[in-house]
Biopython code that builds the backbone (N, CA, C, O; Angstrom):
import numpy as np
from Bio.PDB.StructureBuilder import StructureBuilder

atoms = [
    (1, "MET", "N", (0.851, -1.166, 0.000)),
    (1, "MET", "CA", (0.000, 0.000, 0.000)),
    (1, "MET", "C", (0.896, 1.228, 0.000)),
    (1, "MET", "O", (1.949, 1.259, 0.636)),
    (2, "ILE", "N", (0.441, 2.245, -0.739)),
    (2, "ILE", "CA", (1.132, 3.530, -0.719)),
    (2, "ILE", "C", (0.143, 4.630, -0.351)),
    (2, "ILE", "O", (-1.059, 4.507, -0.584)),
    (3, "GLN", "N", (0.661, 5.691, 0.220)),
    (3, "GLN", "CA", (-0.130, 6.881, 0.493)),
    (3, "GLN", "C", (0.553, 8.025, -0.226)),
    (3, "GLN", "O", (1.766, 8.205, -0.123)),
    (4, "SER", "N", (-0.239, 8.798, -0.959)),
    (4, "SER", "CA", (0.352, 9.856, -1.759)),
    (4, "SER", "C", (-0.636, 11.000, -1.943)),
    (4, "SER", "O", (-1.851, 10.806, -1.906)),
    (5, "ILE", "N", (-0.087, 12.204, -2.144)),
    (5, "ILE", "CA", (-0.917, 13.354, -2.512)),
    (5, "ILE", "C", (-1.082, 13.316, -4.023)),
    (5, "ILE", "O", (-0.106, 13.185, -4.762)),
    (6, "MET", "N", (-2.323, 13.432, -4.472)),
    (6, "MET", "CA", (-2.617, 13.340, -5.897)),
    (6, "MET", "C", (-3.640, 14.397, -6.293)),
    (6, "MET", "O", (-4.328, 14.976, -5.453)),
    (7, "ARG", "N", (-3.715, 14.627, -7.601)),
    (7, "ARG", "CA", (-4.683, 15.563, -8.157)),
    (7, "ARG", "C", (-5.701, 14.752, -8.968)),
    (7, "ARG", "O", (-5.325, 13.909, -9.782)),
    (8, "VAL", "N", (-6.983, 15.013, -8.738)),
    (8, "VAL", "CA", (-8.048, 14.322, -9.464)),
    (8, "VAL", "C", (-8.082, 14.817, -10.898)),
    (8, "VAL", "O", (-8.041, 16.021, -11.149)),
    (9, "GLN", "N", (-8.158, 13.879, -11.842)),
    (9, "GLN", "CA", (-8.282, 14.231, -13.257)),
    (9, "GLN", "C", (-9.722, 14.049, -13.750)),
    (9, "GLN", "O", (-10.248, 14.904, -14.463)),
    (10, "ALA", "N", (-10.354, 12.940, -13.372)),
    (10, "ALA", "CA", (-11.718, 12.649, -13.830)),
    (10, "ALA", "C", (-12.321, 11.567, -12.954)),
    (10, "ALA", "O", (-11.614, 10.873, -12.223)),
    (11, "GLN", "N", (-13.638, 11.434, -13.036)),
    (11, "GLN", "CA", (-14.364, 10.385, -12.310)),
    (11, "GLN", "C", (-15.433, 9.827, -13.232)),
    (11, "GLN", "O", (-16.146, 10.583, -13.893)),
    (12, "THR", "N", (-15.546, 8.503, -13.278)),
    (12, "THR", "CA", (-16.585, 7.876, -14.089)),
    (12, "THR", "C", (-17.919, 7.919, -13.341)),
    (12, "THR", "O", (-17.943, 8.096, -12.123)),
    (13, "PRO", "N", (-19.021, 7.758, -14.063)),
    (13, "PRO", "CA", (-20.317, 7.700, -13.382)),
    (13, "PRO", "C", (-20.377, 6.511, -12.417)),
    (13, "PRO", "O", (-19.729, 5.488, -12.632)),
    (14, "ILE", "N", (-21.157, 6.665, -11.366)),
    (14, "ILE", "CA", (-21.304, 5.623, -10.350)),
    (14, "ILE", "C", (-22.199, 4.509, -10.898)),
    (14, "ILE", "O", (-23.255, 4.773, -11.473)),
    (15, "LYS", "N", (-21.759, 3.261, -10.709)),
    (15, "LYS", "CA", (-22.548, 2.084, -11.093)),
    (15, "LYS", "C", (-22.833, 1.265, -9.849)),
    (15, "LYS", "O", (-22.118, 1.365, -8.852)),
    (16, "THR", "N", (-23.869, 0.461, -9.909)),
    (16, "THR", "CA", (-24.175, -0.472, -8.836)),
    (16, "THR", "C", (-23.882, -1.879, -9.344)),
    (16, "THR", "O", (-24.341, -2.267, -10.418)),
    (17, "VAL", "N", (-23.104, -2.652, -8.553)),
    (17, "VAL", "CA", (-22.736, -4.009, -8.947)),
    (17, "VAL", "C", (-23.077, -4.984, -7.821)),
    (17, "VAL", "O", (-23.201, -4.595, -6.660)),
    (18, "GLN", "N", (-23.223, -6.244, -8.183)),
    (18, "GLN", "CA", (-23.475, -7.308, -7.207)),
    (18, "GLN", "C", (-22.189, -7.622, -6.448)),
    (18, "GLN", "O", (-21.109, -7.649, -7.038)),
    (19, "VAL", "N", (-22.299, -7.856, -5.156)),
    (19, "VAL", "CA", (-21.168, -8.285, -4.342)),
    (19, "VAL", "C", (-21.060, -9.802, -4.472)),
    (19, "VAL", "O", (-22.005, -10.521, -4.145)),
    (20, "LYS", "N", (-19.918, -10.290, -4.945)),
    (20, "LYS", "CA", (-19.755, -11.723, -5.187)),
    (20, "LYS", "C", (-19.823, -12.552, -3.911)),
    (20, "LYS", "O", (-20.346, -13.666, -3.920)),
    (21, "SER", "N", (-19.297, -12.012, -2.814)),
    (21, "SER", "CA", (-19.218, -12.791, -1.584)),
    (21, "SER", "C", (-20.545, -12.856, -0.828)),
    (21, "SER", "O", (-20.726, -13.723, 0.027)),
    (22, "GLU", "N", (-21.469, -11.952, -1.134)),
    (22, "GLU", "CA", (-22.747, -11.937, -0.428)),
    (22, "GLU", "C", (-23.888, -11.873, -1.445)),
    (22, "GLU", "O", (-24.067, -10.860, -2.122)),
    (23, "GLU", "N", (-24.636, -12.930, -1.544)),
    (23, "GLU", "CA", (-25.711, -13.014, -2.527)),
    (23, "GLU", "C", (-26.795, -11.977, -2.230)),
    (23, "GLU", "O", (-27.235, -11.831, -1.089)),
    (24, "GLY", "N", (-27.212, -11.270, -3.258)),
    (24, "GLY", "CA", (-28.270, -10.294, -3.133)),
    (24, "GLY", "C", (-27.821, -8.917, -2.674)),
    (24, "GLY", "O", (-28.619, -7.980, -2.673)),
    (25, "LYS", "N", (-26.556, -8.774, -2.283)),
    (25, "LYS", "CA", (-26.066, -7.470, -1.821)),
    (25, "LYS", "C", (-25.438, -6.716, -2.993)),
    (25, "LYS", "O", (-24.768, -7.305, -3.841)),
    (26, "GLN", "N", (-25.669, -5.409, -3.021)),
    (26, "GLN", "CA", (-25.100, -4.564, -4.061)),
    (26, "GLN", "C", (-24.253, -3.469, -3.431)),
    (26, "GLN", "O", (-24.444, -3.101, -2.272)),
    (27, "THR", "N", (-23.306, -2.955, -4.222)),
    (27, "THR", "CA", (-22.470, -1.845, -3.763)),
    (27, "THR", "C", (-22.212, -0.898, -4.925)),
    (27, "THR", "O", (-22.298, -1.289, -6.088)),
    (28, "ALA", "N", (-21.898, 0.335, -4.604)),
    (28, "ALA", "CA", (-21.564, 1.333, -5.617)),
    (28, "ALA", "C", (-20.094, 1.198, -5.988)),
    (28, "ALA", "O", (-19.260, 0.850, -5.152)),
    (29, "VAL", "N", (-19.785, 1.477, -7.257)),
    (29, "VAL", "CA", (-18.411, 1.423, -7.735)),
    (29, "VAL", "C", (-18.220, 2.499, -8.801)),
    (29, "VAL", "O", (-19.124, 2.769, -9.592)),
    (30, "CYS", "N", (-17.033, 3.109, -8.813)),
    (30, "CYS", "CA", (-16.668, 4.039, -9.878)),
    (30, "CYS", "C", (-15.148, 4.047, -9.993)),
    (30, "CYS", "O", (-14.449, 3.491, -9.146)),
    (31, "THR", "N", (-14.649, 4.678, -11.039)),
    (31, "THR", "CA", (-13.209, 4.792, -11.261)),
    (31, "THR", "C", (-12.820, 6.254, -11.157)),
    (31, "THR", "O", (-13.467, 7.127, -11.735)),
    (32, "LEU", "N", (-11.754, 6.507, -10.414)),
    (32, "LEU", "CA", (-11.229, 7.855, -10.241)),
    (32, "LEU", "C", (-9.860, 7.906, -10.915)),
    (32, "LEU", "O", (-8.953, 7.153, -10.560)),
    (33, "MET", "N", (-9.723, 8.794, -11.883)),
    (33, "MET", "CA", (-8.428, 8.999, -12.527)),
    (33, "MET", "C", (-7.682, 10.052, -11.729)),
    (33, "MET", "O", (-8.171, 11.167, -11.550)),
    (34, "VAL", "N", (-6.484, 9.694, -11.244)),
    (34, "VAL", "CA", (-5.679, 10.607, -10.437)),
    (34, "VAL", "C", (-4.270, 10.691, -11.013)),
    (34, "VAL", "O", (-3.806, 9.775, -11.692)),
    (35, "GLN", "N", (-3.596, 11.807, -10.729)),
    (35, "GLN", "CA", (-2.219, 11.995, -11.166)),
    (35, "GLN", "C", (-1.382, 12.427, -9.978)),
    (35, "GLN", "O", (-1.778, 13.300, -9.206)),
    (36, "GLU", "N", (-0.217, 11.806, -9.839)),
    (36, "GLU", "CA", (0.709, 12.221, -8.790)),
    (36, "GLU", "C", (1.181, 13.637, -9.069)),
    (36, "GLU", "O", (1.206, 14.075, -10.219)),
    (37, "LEU", "N", (1.555, 14.353, -8.014)),
    (37, "LEU", "CA", (2.084, 15.694, -8.207)),
    (37, "LEU", "C", (3.475, 15.589, -8.810)),
    (37, "LEU", "O", (4.205, 14.634, -8.546)),
    (38, "GLY", "N", (3.836, 16.570, -9.616)),
    (38, "GLY", "CA", (5.162, 16.530, -10.213)),
    (38, "GLY", "C", (5.187, 16.990, -11.647)),
    (38, "GLY", "O", (6.173, 16.752, -12.345)),
    (39, "GLY", "N", (4.152, 17.632, -12.108)),
    (39, "GLY", "CA", (4.173, 18.181, -13.454)),
    (39, "GLY", "C", (3.353, 17.400, -14.450)),
    (39, "GLY", "O", (2.648, 16.452, -14.104)),
    (40, "LYS", "N", (3.460, 17.820, -15.693)),
    (40, "LYS", "CA", (2.652, 17.276, -16.780)),
    (40, "LYS", "C", (2.874, 15.781, -16.997)),
    (40, "LYS", "O", (1.941, 15.082, -17.392)),
    (41, "TRP", "N", (4.062, 15.280, -16.756)),
    (41, "TRP", "CA", (4.394, 13.892, -17.071)),
    (41, "TRP", "C", (4.406, 12.984, -15.842)),
    (41, "TRP", "O", (4.939, 11.877, -15.902)),
    (42, "ALA", "N", (3.838, 13.426, -14.753)),
    (42, "ALA", "CA", (3.769, 12.588, -13.544)),
    (42, "ALA", "C", (2.841, 11.396, -13.811)),
    (42, "ALA", "O", (1.961, 11.464, -14.668)),
    (43, "ASP", "N", (3.050, 10.314, -13.070)),
    (43, "ASP", "CA", (2.267, 9.094, -13.268)),
    (43, "ASP", "C", (0.789, 9.314, -12.977)),
    (43, "ASP", "O", (0.421, 10.019, -12.037)),
    (44, "SER", "N", (-0.047, 8.697, -13.800)),
    (44, "SER", "CA", (-1.498, 8.710, -13.598)),
    (44, "SER", "C", (-1.964, 7.296, -13.305)),
    (44, "SER", "O", (-1.385, 6.322, -13.786)),
    (45, "LEU", "N", (-3.020, 7.199, -12.506)),
    (45, "LEU", "CA", (-3.571, 5.889, -12.131)),
    (45, "LEU", "C", (-5.085, 5.902, -12.268)),
    (45, "LEU", "O", (-5.730, 6.929, -12.055)),
    (46, "ALA", "N", (-5.642, 4.763, -12.621)),
    (46, "ALA", "CA", (-7.091, 4.557, -12.593)),
    (46, "ALA", "C", (-7.381, 3.784, -11.311)),
    (46, "ALA", "O", (-6.989, 2.625, -11.180)),
    (47, "VAL", "N", (-8.066, 4.424, -10.368)),
    (47, "VAL", "CA", (-8.291, 3.860, -9.043)),
    (47, "VAL", "C", (-9.752, 3.484, -8.885)),
    (47, "VAL", "O", (-10.634, 4.299, -9.155)),
    (48, "GLN", "N", (-10.020, 2.258, -8.451)),
    (48, "GLN", "CA", (-11.388, 1.808, -8.199)),
    (48, "GLN", "C", (-11.834, 2.255, -6.810)),
    (48, "GLN", "O", (-11.109, 2.088, -5.829)),
    (49, "LEU", "N", (-13.033, 2.823, -6.743)),
    (49, "LEU", "CA", (-13.642, 3.212, -5.478)),
    (49, "LEU", "C", (-14.889, 2.364, -5.262)),
    (49, "LEU", "O", (-15.656, 2.130, -6.196)),
    (50, "TYR", "N", (-15.090, 1.905, -4.032)),
    (50, "TYR", "CA", (-16.237, 1.058, -3.712)),
    (50, "TYR", "C", (-17.013, 1.638, -2.541)),
    (50, "TYR", "O", (-16.457, 2.356, -1.709)),
    (51, "GLY", "N", (-18.301, 1.324, -2.481)),
    (51, "GLY", "CA", (-19.132, 1.686, -1.335)),
    (51, "GLY", "C", (-19.299, 3.180, -1.172)),
    (51, "GLY", "O", (-19.570, 3.900, -2.134)),
    (52, "ASP", "N", (-19.132, 3.644, 0.075)),
    (52, "ASP", "CA", (-19.337, 5.060, 0.394)),
    (52, "ASP", "C", (-18.369, 5.968, -0.357)),
    (52, "ASP", "O", (-18.745, 7.077, -0.737)),
    (53, "MET", "N", (-17.136, 5.527, -0.580)),
    (53, "MET", "CA", (-16.169, 6.355, -1.304)),
    (53, "MET", "C", (-16.628, 6.604, -2.736)),
    (53, "MET", "O", (-16.403, 7.685, -3.280)),
    (54, "ALA", "N", (-17.275, 5.603, -3.353)),
    (54, "ALA", "CA", (-17.743, 5.748, -4.728)),
    (54, "ALA", "C", (-18.923, 6.706, -4.822)),
    (54, "ALA", "O", (-19.173, 7.270, -5.888)),
    (55, "GLN", "N", (-19.646, 6.898, -3.737)),
    (55, "GLN", "CA", (-20.806, 7.785, -3.730)),
    (55, "GLN", "C", (-20.419, 9.263, -3.743)),
    (55, "GLN", "O", (-21.231, 10.117, -4.098)),
    (56, "LYS", "N", (-19.182, 9.562, -3.357)),
    (56, "LYS", "CA", (-18.735, 10.957, -3.299)),
    (56, "LYS", "C", (-18.321, 11.437, -4.683)),
    (56, "LYS", "O", (-17.817, 10.663, -5.497)),
    (57, "VAL", "N", (-18.539, 12.717, -4.937)),
    (57, "VAL", "CA", (-18.153, 13.317, -6.215)),
    (57, "VAL", "C", (-16.868, 14.101, -6.019)),
    (57, "VAL", "O", (-16.777, 14.964, -5.145)),
    (58, "TYR", "N", (-15.879, 13.791, -6.842)),
    (58, "TYR", "CA", (-14.587, 14.475, -6.802)),
    (58, "TYR", "C", (-14.464, 15.336, -8.053)),
    (58, "TYR", "O", (-14.798, 14.892, -9.152)),
    (59, "GLN", "N", (-13.989, 16.558, -7.889)),
    (59, "GLN", "CA", (-13.883, 17.508, -8.987)),
    (59, "GLN", "C", (-12.489, 17.463, -9.610)),
    (59, "GLN", "O", (-11.502, 17.292, -8.894)),
    (60, "PRO", "N", (-12.391, 17.616, -10.946)),
    (60, "PRO", "CA", (-11.074, 17.695, -11.579)),
    (60, "PRO", "C", (-10.255, 18.835, -10.974)),
    (60, "PRO", "O", (-10.761, 19.938, -10.769)),
    (61, "GLY", "N", (-8.983, 18.553, -10.692)),
    (61, "GLY", "CA", (-8.100, 19.533, -10.085)),
    (61, "GLY", "C", (-8.067, 19.477, -8.569)),
    (61, "GLY", "O", (-7.190, 20.077, -7.948)),
    (62, "GLU", "N", (-9.014, 18.762, -7.959)),
    (62, "GLU", "CA", (-9.070, 18.659, -6.501)),
    (62, "GLU", "C", (-7.872, 17.865, -5.982)),
    (62, "GLU", "O", (-7.485, 16.858, -6.574)),
    (63, "LEU", "N", (-7.288, 18.322, -4.874)),
    (63, "LEU", "CA", (-6.166, 17.615, -4.263)),
    (63, "LEU", "C", (-6.680, 16.646, -3.209)),
    (63, "LEU", "O", (-7.548, 16.983, -2.405)),
    (64, "ILE", "N", (-6.128, 15.434, -3.227)),
    (64, "ILE", "CA", (-6.515, 14.398, -2.266)),
    (64, "ILE", "C", (-5.268, 13.703, -1.742)),
    (64, "ILE", "O", (-4.215, 13.725, -2.379)),
    (65, "VAL", "N", (-5.399, 13.090, -0.582)),
    (65, "VAL", "CA", (-4.409, 12.137, -0.095)),
    (65, "VAL", "C", (-5.090, 10.786, -0.205)),
    (65, "VAL", "O", (-6.174, 10.588, 0.343)),
    (66, "ALA", "N", (-4.465, 9.862, -0.907)),
    (66, "ALA", "CA", (-5.072, 8.558, -1.138)),
    (66, "ALA", "C", (-4.175, 7.450, -0.610)),
    (66, "ALA", "O", (-2.965, 7.446, -0.837)),
    (67, "ALA", "N", (-4.791, 6.509, 0.100)),
    (67, "ALA", "CA", (-4.121, 5.274, 0.495)),
    (67, "ALA", "C", (-4.554, 4.230, -0.518)),
    (67, "ALA", "O", (-5.720, 3.837, -0.553)),
    (68, "LEU", "N", (-3.615, 3.780, -1.344)),
    (68, "LEU", "CA", (-3.927, 2.885, -2.464)),
    (68, "LEU", "C", (-3.348, 1.502, -2.235)),
    (68, "LEU", "O", (-2.251, 1.344, -1.700)),
    (69, "ARG", "N", (-4.114, 0.506, -2.654)),
    (69, "ARG", "CA", (-3.690, -0.886, -2.560)),
    (69, "ARG", "C", (-3.555, -1.438, -3.990)),
    (69, "ARG", "O", (-4.444, -1.252, -4.821)),
    (70, "PHE", "N", (-2.454, -2.103, -4.256)),
    (70, "PHE", "CA", (-2.168, -2.660, -5.576)),
    (70, "PHE", "C", (-2.230, -4.183, -5.512)),
    (70, "PHE", "O", (-1.635, -4.802, -4.630)),
    (71, "ARG", "N", (-2.954, -4.773, -6.452)),
    (71, "ARG", "CA", (-3.041, -6.238, -6.538)),
    (71, "ARG", "C", (-2.825, -6.664, -7.983)),
    (71, "ARG", "O", (-3.370, -6.059, -8.905)),
    (72, "ALA", "N", (-2.038, -7.694, -8.170)),
    (72, "ALA", "CA", (-1.821, -8.251, -9.508)),
    (72, "ALA", "C", (-2.549, -9.581, -9.596)),
    (72, "ALA", "O", (-2.529, -10.376, -8.656)),
    (73, "ARG", "N", (-3.198, -9.818, -10.742)),
    (73, "ARG", "CA", (-3.914, -11.084, -10.937)),
    (73, "ARG", "C", (-3.692, -11.572, -12.364)),
    (73, "ARG", "O", (-3.753, -10.781, -13.306)),
    (74, "PRO", "N", (-3.437, -12.855, -12.528)),
    (74, "PRO", "CA", (-3.231, -13.385, -13.874)),
    (74, "PRO", "C", (-4.549, -13.467, -14.635)),
    (74, "PRO", "O", (-5.573, -13.868, -14.081)),
    (75, "VAL", "N", (-4.515, -13.084, -15.901)),
    (75, "VAL", "CA", (-5.687, -13.192, -16.763)),
    (75, "VAL", "C", (-5.602, -14.482, -17.562)),
    (75, "VAL", "O", (-6.586, -15.208, -17.696)),
    (76, "ASP", "N", (-4.435, -14.756, -18.083)),
    (76, "ASP", "CA", (-4.153, -16.005, -18.783)),
    (76, "ASP", "C", (-2.658, -16.271, -18.647)),
    (76, "ASP", "O", (-1.994, -15.640, -17.824)),
    (77, "ALA", "N", (-2.131, -17.178, -19.427)),
    (77, "ALA", "CA", (-0.723, -17.557, -19.296)),
    (77, "ALA", "C", (0.234, -16.430, -19.672)),
    (77, "ALA", "O", (1.392, -16.445, -19.255)),
    (78, "GLU", "N", (-0.228, -15.456, -20.449)),
    (78, "GLU", "CA", (0.668, -14.413, -20.942)),
    (78, "GLU", "C", (0.423, -13.034, -20.343)),
    (78, "GLU", "O", (1.274, -12.153, -20.471)),
    (79, "ARG", "N", (-0.720, -12.826, -19.689)),
    (79, "ARG", "CA", (-1.041, -11.478, -19.227)),
    (79, "ARG", "C", (-1.363, -11.459, -17.737)),
    (79, "ARG", "O", (-1.947, -12.393, -17.187)),
    (80, "ILE", "N", (-0.961, -10.365, -17.110)),
    (80, "ILE", "CA", (-1.286, -10.117, -15.697)),
    (80, "ILE", "C", (-1.860, -8.706, -15.614)),
    (80, "ILE", "O", (-1.267, -7.765, -16.140)),
    (81, "PHE", "N", (-3.000, -8.553, -14.963)),
    (81, "PHE", "CA", (-3.611, -7.243, -14.756)),
    (81, "PHE", "C", (-3.292, -6.750, -13.357)),
    (81, "PHE", "O", (-3.154, -7.536, -12.421)),
    (82, "GLN", "N", (-3.179, -5.436, -13.231)),
    (82, "GLN", "CA", (-2.963, -4.839, -11.923)),
    (82, "GLN", "C", (-4.198, -4.024, -11.547)),
    (82, "GLN", "O", (-4.630, -3.152, -12.301)),
    (83, "ASP", "N", (-4.751, -4.313, -10.391)),
    (83, "ASP", "CA", (-5.893, -3.582, -9.866)),
    (83, "ASP", "C", (-5.398, -2.584, -8.832)),
    (83, "ASP", "O", (-4.560, -2.912, -7.992)),
    (84, "VAL", "N", (-5.919, -1.365, -8.897)),
    (84, "VAL", "CA", (-5.600, -0.334, -7.915)),
    (84, "VAL", "C", (-6.914, 0.064, -7.246)),
    (84, "VAL", "O", (-7.839, 0.533, -7.908)),
    (85, "THR", "N", (-6.987, -0.127, -5.936)),
    (85, "THR", "CA", (-8.186, 0.247, -5.194)),
    (85, "THR", "C", (-7.804, 1.222, -4.082)),
    (85, "THR", "O", (-6.687, 1.195, -3.566)),
    (86, "ALA", "N", (-8.752, 2.079, -3.730)),
    (86, "ALA", "CA", (-8.520, 3.049, -2.672)),
    (86, "ALA", "C", (-9.025, 2.492, -1.353)),
    (86, "ALA", "O", (-10.177, 2.070, -1.254)),
    (87, "ASP", "N", (-8.162, 2.491, -0.335)),
    (87, "ASP", "CA", (-8.579, 2.124, 1.013)),
    (87, "ASP", "C", (-9.125, 3.335, 1.757)),
    (87, "ASP", "O", (-10.022, 3.213, 2.591)),
    (88, "GLU", "N", (-8.570, 4.512, 1.443)),
    (88, "GLU", "CA", (-9.009, 5.741, 2.111)),
    (88, "GLU", "C", (-8.659, 6.940, 1.234)),
    (88, "GLU", "O", (-7.611, 6.963, 0.589)),
    (89, "ILE", "N", (-9.541, 7.928, 1.218)),
    (89, "ILE", "CA", (-9.281, 9.181, 0.505)),
    (89, "ILE", "C", (-9.653, 10.329, 1.430)),
    (89, "ILE", "O", (-10.729, 10.346, 2.028)),
    (90, "VAL", "N", (-8.738, 11.292, 1.536)),
    (90, "VAL", "CA", (-8.983, 12.504, 2.320)),
    (90, "VAL", "C", (-8.837, 13.680, 1.371)),
    (90, "VAL", "O", (-7.834, 13.800, 0.668)),
    (91, "ARG", "N", (-9.829, 14.536, 1.355)),
    (91, "ARG", "CA", (-9.782, 15.728, 0.510)),
    (91, "ARG", "C", (-8.915, 16.790, 1.187)),
    (91, "ARG", "O", (-9.218, 17.229, 2.297)),
    (92, "LEU", "N", (-7.843, 17.197, 0.522)),
    (92, "LEU", "CA", (-6.983, 18.243, 1.083)),
    (92, "LEU", "C", (-7.657, 19.599, 1.044)),
    (92, "LEU", "O", (-7.399, 20.446, 1.900)),
    (93, "ASN", "N", (-8.514, 19.815, 0.066)),
    (93, "ASN", "CA", (-9.182, 21.109, -0.059)),
    (93, "ASN", "C", (-10.012, 21.427, 1.175)),
    (93, "ASN", "O", (-10.232, 22.600, 1.479)),
    (94, "GLU", "N", (-10.480, 20.407, 1.893)),
    (94, "GLU", "CA", (-11.247, 20.650, 3.111)),
    (94, "GLU", "C", (-10.383, 21.303, 4.186)),
    (94, "GLU", "O", (-10.902, 21.997, 5.060)),
    (95, "PHE", "N", (-9.071, 21.086, 4.125)),
    (95, "PHE", "CA", (-8.169, 21.613, 5.131)),
    (95, "PHE", "C", (-7.515, 22.933, 4.718)),
    (95, "PHE", "O", (-7.177, 23.749, 5.575)),
    (96, "ILE", "N", (-7.335, 23.148, 3.410)),
    (96, "ILE", "CA", (-6.614, 24.341, 2.970)),
    (96, "ILE", "C", (-7.510, 25.371, 2.302)),
    (96, "ILE", "O", (-7.068, 26.497, 2.072)),
    (97, "ASN", "N", (-8.747, 25.029, 1.984)),
    (97, "ASN", "CA", (-9.679, 25.979, 1.375)),
    (97, "ASN", "C", (-10.934, 26.026, 2.208)),
    (97, "ASN", "O", (-11.259, 24.985, 2.780)),
    (98, "PRO", "N", (-11.656, 27.069, 2.344)),
    (98, "PRO", "CA", (-11.237, 28.402, 1.931)),
    (98, "PRO", "C", (-10.401, 29.095, 2.998)),
    (98, "PRO", "O", (-10.495, 28.777, 4.183)),
    (99, "ILE", "N", (-9.605, 30.021, 2.571)),
    (99, "ILE", "CA", (-8.866, 30.883, 3.485)),
    (99, "ILE", "C", (-9.577, 32.231, 3.465)),
    (99, "ILE", "O", (-9.823, 32.795, 2.399)),
    (100, "ILE", "N", (-9.894, 32.726, 4.614)),
    (100, "ILE", "CA", (-10.602, 34.002, 4.696)),
    (100, "ILE", "C", (-9.572, 35.108, 4.911)),
    (100, "ILE", "O", (-8.828, 35.096, 5.892)),
    (101, "ASN", "N", (-9.540, 36.063, 3.983)),
    (101, "ASN", "CA", (-8.590, 37.165, 4.159)),
    (101, "ASN", "C", (-9.218, 38.274, 5.003)),
    (101, "ASN", "O", (-10.327, 38.114, 5.513)),
    (102, "ASN", "N", (-8.526, 39.376, 5.148)),
    (102, "ASN", "CA", (-8.987, 40.471, 6.012)),
    (102, "ASN", "C", (-10.293, 41.089, 5.539)),
    (102, "ASN", "O", (-11.020, 41.671, 6.345)),
    (103, "ASN", "N", (-10.608, 40.978, 4.260)),
    (103, "ASN", "CA", (-11.832, 41.572, 3.713)),
    (103, "ASN", "C", (-13.005, 40.592, 3.772)),
    (103, "ASN", "O", (-14.074, 40.866, 3.226)),
    (104, "ASN", "N", (-12.803, 39.441, 4.441)),
    (104, "ASN", "CA", (-13.824, 38.387, 4.516)),
    (104, "ASN", "C", (-14.201, 37.847, 3.146)),
    (104, "ASN", "O", (-15.325, 37.384, 2.951)),
    (105, "GLU", "N", (-13.281, 37.900, 2.200)),
    (105, "GLU", "CA", (-13.492, 37.300, 0.897)),
    (105, "GLU", "C", (-12.752, 35.980, 0.863)),
    (105, "GLU", "O", (-11.660, 35.848, 1.416)),
    (106, "GLU", "N", (-13.360, 35.003, 0.207)),
    (106, "GLU", "CA", (-12.720, 33.695, 0.136)),
    (106, "GLU", "C", (-11.630, 33.694, -0.913)),
    (106, "GLU", "O", (-11.815, 34.224, -2.009)),
    (107, "GLU", "N", (-10.509, 33.109, -0.587)),
    (107, "GLU", "CA", (-9.424, 32.907, -1.526)),
    (107, "GLU", "C", (-9.070, 31.437, -1.505)),
    (107, "GLU", "O", (-9.323, 30.757, -0.510)),
    (108, "THR", "N", (-8.494, 30.932, -2.576)),
    (108, "THR", "CA", (-8.050, 29.548, -2.597)),
    (108, "THR", "C", (-6.549, 29.513, -2.821)),
    (108, "THR", "O", (-5.971, 30.403, -3.444)),
    (109, "LEU", "N", (-5.926, 28.451, -2.291)),
    (109, "LEU", "CA", (-4.481, 28.300, -2.467)),
    (109, "LEU", "C", (-4.126, 27.729, -3.820)),
    (109, "LEU", "O", (-3.049, 28.012, -4.345)),
    (110, "PHE", "N", (-5.012, 26.927, -4.400)),
    (110, "PHE", "CA", (-4.693, 26.246, -5.654)),
    (110, "PHE", "C", (-5.718, 26.562, -6.712)),
    (110, "PHE", "O", (-5.613, 26.075, -7.838)),
]
sb = StructureBuilder()
sb.init_structure("model")
sb.init_model(0)
sb.init_chain("A")
sb.init_seg("    ")
for serial, (resi, resn, name, xyz) in enumerate(atoms, 1):
    if name == "N":
        sb.init_residue(resn, " ", resi, " ")
    sb.init_atom(name, np.array(xyz, "f"), 0.0, 1.0, " ", f" {name:<3s}", serial, name[0])
structure = sb.get_structure()
């Protein structure tokens, strides 16, 4: 697992899927595209969100701290897929925005 500060690029629409381990139970799922900080060529990841995390809407450009889990699984004899899922996401904007200046006007850091 890694924890990193990332910038949200996009979010797919929320879908409801069946939970394999529990018959009849459903959960929300979506994909969050994130990019590590470090400029235009920093690594980007497609992260799966499940349950309550998938229900939240993340805006492009929003800064988050994400705890990500990586799993590799074989598809066939020649290919292996890597799954990236989020264990926890904290919105940094909740802590750094808004900043109230002397005129009581809101300013943002980013």
